[in-house]
C-alpha positions in Angstrom: 0.0 0.0 0.0 1.3 3.4 -1.0 1.2 6.0 1.8 1.1 9.6 0.7 3.5 12.2 1.9 0.7 14.2 3.5 -0.4 11.1 5.4 3.1 10.5 6.6 3.5 14.1 7.8 0.2 14.0 9.6 1.0 10.7 11.2 4.4 12.0 12.3 2.8 15.2 13.8 0.0 13.3 15.6 2.4 10.6 16.9 5.0 13.1 17.9 2.5 15.4 19.6 0.9 12.4 21.4 4.3 11.2 22.7 5.4 14.6 23.9 2.0 15.3 25.6 2.0 11.9 27.2 5.5 12.5 28.7 4.4 16.0 29.7 1.2 14.8 31.4 3.0 12.0 33.2 5.6 14.4 34.5 3.1 17.0 35.6 0.8 14.5 37.2 3.7 12.7 39.0 5.1 16.0 40.3 1.7 17.3 41.4 0.6 14.1 43.1 3.9 13.7 44.9 3.7 17.3 46.1 0.2 17.0 47.4 0.8 13.7 49.0 4.0 15.1 50.6 2.0 18.1 52.0 -0.7 15.6 53.2 2.0 13.5 54.9 3.6 16.5 56.5 0.2 17.5 58.1 -0.1 13.9 59.4 3.4 14.2 60.8 2.6 17.5 62.5 -0.5 16.0 64.1 1.4 12.9 65.2 4.1 15.1 66.8 1.4 17.2 68.5 -0.3 14.1 70.0 3.0 12.6 71.1 3.8 15.8 72.9 0.6 15.9 75.0 0.5 12.2 75.9 1.5 11.4 79.4 2.7 8.0 80.8 1.2 7.5 84.2 3.1 4.3 84.7 1.7 0.9 85.9 -1.6 1.1 87.7 -3.3 -1.7 89.7 -6.9 -2.2 88.6 -9.5 -4.5 90.1 -10.2 -7.5 88.0 -13.5 -9.1 87.4 -14.4 -12.7 88.5 -15.0 -15.4 86.0 -18.3 -16.4 87.7 -21.0 -14.1 89.0 -21.3 -16.1 92.2 -17.6 -16.0 92.7 -16.7 -13.3 95.1 -13.0 -13.5 94.4 -11.6 -11.0 92.0 -8.2 -10.9 90.4 -6.5 -7.5 90.3 -4.3 -6.7 87.3 -1.5 -4.2 86.6 -1.7 -2.2 83.4 0.3 0.6 81.9 -1.8 3.8 81.6 -1.5 6.6 79.1 -3.4 9.8 79.3 -3.9 12.9 77.1 -3.3 16.2 78.7 -6.1 18.0 76.8 -9.8 17.4 76.2 -10.4 15.7 72.9 -13.7 17.6 72.5 -11.5 20.6 71.6 -10.7 18.8 68.3 -14.1 17.9 66.7 -12.4 16.0 63.9 -11.2 13.4 66.4 -14.3 13.5 68.6 -17.1 13.2 66.0 -17.8 9.7 64.8 -16.7 9.4 61.2 -15.1 12.8 61.6 -12.4 12.3 59.0 -9.5 12.2 61.4 -8.4 9.4 63.6 -5.6 8.3 66.0 -4.8 5.3 68.1 -2.0 4.5 70.5 -0.4 1.1 71.2 1.9 0.3 74.1 5.1 -1.6 73.7 3.4 -5.0 74.3 0.7 -4.3 71.7 -2.2 -3.5 74.0 -4.5 -0.8 72.6 -4.7 2.0 75.2 -6.2 5.1 73.6 -8.0 5.8 70.4 -10.0 8.7 69.0 -13.8 8.7 69.6 -14.2 9.0 65.8 -13.0 5.4 65.5 -15.9 4.0 67.5 -15.1 0.3 68.1 -13.0 0.0 65.0 -9.2 -0.1 64.8 -6.6 1.5 62.7 -3.9 -0.7 61.0 -0.8 -1.1 63.2 1.7 -1.1 60.2 4.0 -3.8 61.6 7.2 -2.1 60.5 10.3 -2.7 62.6 11.9 0.7 61.8 11.4 3.5 64.4 11.2 6.1 61.6 7.8 7.5 60.6 6.0 5.3 58.1 3.3 6.5 55.7 0.8 4.3 54.0 -2.7 4.1 52.5 -5.3 2.5 54.6 -9.1 1.9 54.7 -11.0 4.1 57.2 -14.3 3.5 59.0 -17.1 3.6 56.5 -14.8 2.0 53.9 -13.4 5.4 52.9 -9.9 5.8 51.5 -7.4 7.3 53.9 -3.8 7.8 54.5 -2.0 7.2 57.8 1.3 7.7 59.6 2.8 5.3 62.1 4.8 7.3 64.6 6.8 5.6 67.3 8.0 7.6 70.4 8.6 7.4 74.2 6.1 9.4 76.2 7.0 11.6 79.3 6.4 10.1 82.8 4.0 11.8 85.2 6.1 11.3 88.3 9.4 12.9 87.3 8.8 14.1 83.8 11.3 11.6 82.6 10.8 9.3 79.6 10.2 5.7 80.1 12.2 3.2 78.2 9.3 1.4 76.5 8.1 3.2 73.3 4.6 3.8 72.3 3.2 3.5 68.8 0.9 6.1 67.4 -1.1 5.9 64.2 -2.8 9.0 62.9 -5.0 8.8 59.8 -7.1 11.3 57.8 -9.7 10.9 55.1 -7.9 11.3 51.7 -11.0 11.2 49.6 -10.8 14.9 48.6 -7.1 14.4 47.6 -7.9 11.3 45.6 -10.8 12.9 43.9 -8.7 16.0 43.0 -6.0 13.8 41.6 -8.5 11.8 39.6 -10.1 15.0 38.3 -6.6 16.4 37.5 -5.7 13.2 35.6 -8.8 13.3 33.5 -8.3 17.1 32.9 -4.8 16.3 31.6 -6.1 13.5 29.4 -8.9 15.6 28.0 -6.7 18.6 27.3 -4.1 16.4 25.6 -6.8 14.9 23.4 -8.0 18.4 22.5 -4.5 19.6 21.7 -3.9 16.5 19.5 -7.1 17.2 17.6 -6.2 20.9 17.2 -2.7 20.1 16.1 -4.1 17.6 13.6 -6.3 20.3 12.2 -3.5 22.8 12.0 -1.2 20.2 10.5 -3.8 19.5 7.8 -3.9 23.2 6.9 -0.2 23.7 7.0 0.7 20.5 5.1 -1.9 21.4 2.5 -0.2 24.8 2.0 3.3 23.3 2.2 2.6 20.6 -0.4 0.9 23.0 -2.8 4.2 23.8 -4.6 4.6 20.1 -5.3 1.2 20.0 -7.0 2.2 23.1 -9.0 5.4 21.4 -10.0 3.6 18.2 -11.0 1.2 20.3 -13.1 4.1 21.9 -14.9 5.7 18.6 -15.6 2.5 17.3 -17.2 2.8 20.1 -19.8 6.2 18.9 -20.9 6.2 17.2 -24.4 8.6 16.9 -27.3 7.7 20.4 -28.4 8.4 22.0 -25.0 11.7 20.3 -24.1 13.4 23.7 -24.1 11.6 24.9 -21.0 13.4 24.8 -17.6 12.2 24.7 -14.0 13.4 27.8 -12.2 14.5 27.2 -8.6 13.4 30.8 -7.8 9.7 29.8 -8.1 9.7 26.8 -5.7 10.8 26.4 -2.1 14.4 25.4 -1.3 13.4 21.8 -0.6 12.3 21.4 -4.3 15.5 23.0 -5.7 17.3 19.6 -6.0 14.3 18.2 -7.9 14.2 21.2 -10.2 17.9 20.7 -10.9 17.4 17.0 -11.6 14.4 17.8 -13.9 16.5 20.4 -15.8 19.3 17.8 -16.2 16.8 15.2 -17.3 15.2 17.5 -19.9 18.7 18.3 -21.2 19.5 14.6 -21.6 16.1 14.1 -23.3 16.8 17.0 -25.6 20.1 15.5 -26.4 18.6 12.1 -27.1 15.9 13.6 -29.4 18.5 15.6 -31.2 20.8 12.5 -31.5 17.9 10.5 -32.8 17.0 13.2 -35.4 20.7 13.5 -36.4 21.0 9.7 -36.5 17.9 9.4 -38.8 19.3 12.1 -41.0 22.7 10.4 -41.1 21.3 7.0 -42.0 19.1 8.6 -44.7 22.1 10.4 -46.1 24.3 7.3 -46.0 21.7 5.2 -47.7 20.8 7.8 -50.3 24.3 7.9 -51.9 24.6 4.2 -52.6 21.0 4.0 -53.7 21.6 6.8 -56.1 24.7 5.0 -57.4 22.6 1.8 -58.0 19.9 3.8 -59.7 22.3 5.8 -61.9 24.1 2.6 -62.9 20.9 0.8 -63.8 19.5 3.8 -65.7 22.6 4.3 -67.7 22.9 0.6 -68.5 19.3 0.4 -69.6 19.4 3.5 -71.7 21.1 1.7 -74.7 21.5 -1.8 -75.9 24.9 -3.0 -74.6 27.1 -6.0 -74.8 26.7 -8.7 -72.2 30.1 -7.8 -70.7 28.8 -4.2 -70.0 25.7 -5.6 -68.4 27.8 -7.9 -66.2 30.0 -5.0 -65.2 27.0 -2.9 -64.3 25.6 -5.8 -62.2 29.0 -6.2 -60.5 29.0 -2.5 -59.6 25.5 -2.7 -58.2 26.5 -5.8 -56.2 29.5 -4.0 -54.7 27.3 -1.1 -53.7 24.7 -3.5 -52.2 27.3 -5.3 -50.2 28.5 -2.0 -48.8 25.0 -1.2 -47.8 24.5 -4.7 -46.3 27.7 -4.1 -44.3 26.3 -0.8 -43.0 22.9 -2.3 -42.1 24.6 -5.2 -40.2 26.7 -2.6 -38.3 23.5 -0.7 -37.5 21.8 -3.8 -36.2 24.8 -4.6 -34.0 24.7 -1.0 -32.7 20.9 -1.4 -32.0 21.5 -4.7 -30.2 24.1 -3.1 -28.0 21.9 -0.2 -27.2 19.1 -2.6 -26.3 21.5 -4.6 -24.1 20.5 -8.0 -25.6 24.1 -9.4 -26.2 25.0 -12.5 -24.3 28.6 -12.6 -23.3 30.6 -15.8 -22.7 34.1 -15.1 -21.3 37.0 -17.4 -21.8 40.8 -17.2 -22.0 41.9 -15.9 -25.4 45.4 -16.0 -26.9 45.8 -12.5 -28.4 48.4 -13.0 -31.1 46.5 -15.8 -33.1 43.3 -13.8 -32.8 44.9 -10.6 -34.1 46.5 -12.6 -37.0 43.2 -14.1 -38.0 41.3 -10.8 -37.9 44.1 -9.0 -39.9 43.9 -11.7 -42.6 40.5 -10.3 -43.7 42.1 -6.9 -44.5 45.5 -8.1 -45.7 44.7 -7.9 -49.4 43.2 -4.4 -49.1 46.2 -3.3 -47.1 48.6 -4.7 -49.7 46.8 -2.8 -52.5 47.5 0.4 -50.5 51.1 -0.5 -49.7 50.5 -0.7 -46.0 53.0 -2.5 -43.7 51.5 -4.5 -40.8 53.5 -5.5 -37.7 52.0 -7.8 -35.0 54.3 -7.2 -32.0 52.2 -9.1 -29.5 54.3 -11.9 -28.0 53.2 -15.5 -28.0 51.5 -16.6 -24.8 49.9 -13.2 -24.0 46.2 -13.9 -23.2 43.2 -12.1 -21.9 39.8 -13.1 -20.6 36.9 -11.9 -22.8 34.2 -13.0 -25.3 36.1 -14.2 -28.4 33.3 -13.3 -30.9 32.8 -9.8 -29.7 36.5 -9.2 -29.2 37.0 -10.3 -32.9 34.4 -7.7 -33.9 36.3 -5.0 -32.1 39.6 -5.9 -33.8 37.9 -6.1 -37.2 36.3 -2.7 -37.0 39.6 -1.1 -35.7 41.6 -2.8 -38.5 39.0 -1.7 -41.1 39.2 1.9 -39.9 43.0 1.8 -39.8 43.4 0.4 -43.4 41.0 3.0 -44.8 42.5 6.0 -43.1 46.2 5.2 -43.0 48.3 7.1 -45.4 49.3 5.4 -48.7 52.3 3.2 -47.9 52.0 3.8 -44.2 52.3 1.5 -41.3 49.9 -0.3 -38.9 51.2 -2.1 -35.8 49.9 -3.8 -32.7 51.7 -4.1 -29.4 50.7 -5.3 -25.8 52.0 -4.3 -22.4 51.1 -5.6 -18.9 49.4 -3.2 -16.4 48.3 -4.4 -13.0 45.5 -7.0 -13.7 45.0 -6.1 -17.4 46.7 -6.1 -20.8 47.0 -2.8 -22.6 46.7 -3.5 -26.3 47.6 -0.6 -28.7 46.5 -0.6 -32.4 48.3 2.2 -34.2 48.3 3.6 -37.7 50.1 6.5 -39.4 48.6 9.2 -41.6 45.9 10.6 -39.3 44.8 14.1 -40.3 42.6 14.8 -37.2 43.6 17.3 -34.6 44.6 15.8 -31.2 41.6 17.4 -29.4 39.2 15.5 -31.7 40.3 12.1 -30.5 37.2 11.3 -28.5 34.9 12.3 -31.4 35.9 9.2 -33.4 33.7 7.1 -31.3 30.5 9.1 -32.1 28.2 7.5 -34.6 28.3 9.1 -38.1 30.9 11.7 -37.1 33.4 12.7 -39.7 35.9 15.5 -39.9 34.7 16.1 -43.4 31.2 17.6 -42.8 30.5 17.6 -46.5 30.7 13.7 -46.6 32.8 13.6 -49.7 33.9 10.1 -48.6 30.4 8.7 -48.2 30.3 5.2 -49.4 33.7 4.3 -48.1 32.8 4.6 -44.5 29.5 5.2 -42.8 31.1 6.5 -39.6 29.7 3.9 -37.1 32.4 1.3 -37.0 34.3 2.8 -34.0 30.9 3.7 -32.3 30.2 -0.1 -32.4 33.7 -0.7 -31.0 33.0 1.6 -28.0 29.6 -0.1 -27.3 31.1 -3.6 -27.4 34.0 -2.5 -25.2 31.6 -1.1 -22.6 29.6 -4.3 -22.7 32.7 -6.4 -22.2 34.1 -4.2 -19.5 37.1 -3.3 -21.6 38.6 0.2 -21.2 39.1 2.1 -24.4 40.6 5.4 -25.5 41.8 7.1 -28.7 45.0 9.1 -28.8 46.2 11.3 -31.7 49.8 12.5 -31.7 50.9 15.7 -33.4 52.9 13.7 -36.0 49.6 12.1 -37.3 49.9 8.8 -35.4 46.5 7.5 -34.4 46.3 4.9 -31.6 43.4 3.0 -30.0 44.2 1.5 -26.6 42.3 -1.4 -25.1 42.5 -2.5 -21.5 41.8 -6.2 -21.6 41.2 -8.0 -18.3 43.3 -11.1 -17.5 41.2 -12.4 -14.5 38.4 -15.0 -14.9 34.8 -13.9 -14.3 31.4 -15.5 -14.6 29.4 -15.2 -17.9 27.0 -12.4 -17.9 24.3 -10.8 -20.0 24.5 -7.2 -21.1 
């Protein structure tokens, strides 16, 4: 499924806003709840300290016990430790009123309950069996099953007799109703959740508007691209019209249009060149036939005319075959099978095709490649490279000139140089020799001898084989084509 850029932007905004608000709400709620609970616990501690300051230890007091049987006159006296508050609890209504919201309870060291607030009635507060003498805070249920929070405070009360502390500690638990605190925190939590949801909705709406406005230049650019056709390839996309983020796209589009213009121009030029190359030999065939048929002639003259037409047809067939090879290379439909190839025998066999033509022009050929020098390539396509280079060298070398081939080792390749004398091109035009239908003579006075695509095919095949190639023209008219032939094995591949 394709997700639009606008959907991605909105998803990122909503998700990012949600994450940030969640972290913010958790932090705010945590700090607020801790602060309120701390203040609540501090009030419990103040109350516990106040109660511990006004409690008095009256020591052990003998009390009359009750008999186990009503008819039994004997009673057992018992000794209990007695604690007493120094103020009237009625002065604090929250402890006096039943279910008053505040509670306290004292325990002596042996666990006996001695004093508890009237608000507790007959119920007890939790004792919080903690061994530490430090104040301990905790949540606890209160009478009426309300939620509360309590402190356990352990201290040694003052003695009534000498105002000295006894050694046995007393445990005090003070509790308060925490319902309002819990309700406030719950309300605060829902307020944070609701406000966060509202902010997310608002940010989504704002993001929709902003993203729509921000993506509008893309739609404008897309509309402009739709208007481009073969008649409007000259137009460019100005970076000044679009935001900075679209400048790389504009640059790429301008470069693409330039390549397309070049391709169209090359195609038009190629069609014109092919038409021109074919027109001359066709005109030669037509003229030969028209002249021959104008008068009655001897059989020998007819045979000569047919031989001339056959030679022109063969030249045209050669050009068509070369064009087909170039087309296959452009379509990348050549299958390449690499193998180890001895270079000297292959060069000798390819030169043999052009030996007679070279002899007629008085050319001297020298194969300087040593025996045993090999490369790894496709033999058929490498033969085509050598044939096209030798054909070009034989036709363009000076009368009585020289052609030679030599090989040198360079790292993991063999540098093969094919050189001929008599080149009339300027050194700066060396790279142009690989352009299809290019000639130094723009008037094409040599049309019919060469169609100008042999070396273009050489470049295409070399690229397909992974063979480096360059042309070098020296000031003294020496023309050299260098090939970097690999010597390492590789798997067969399709180009």
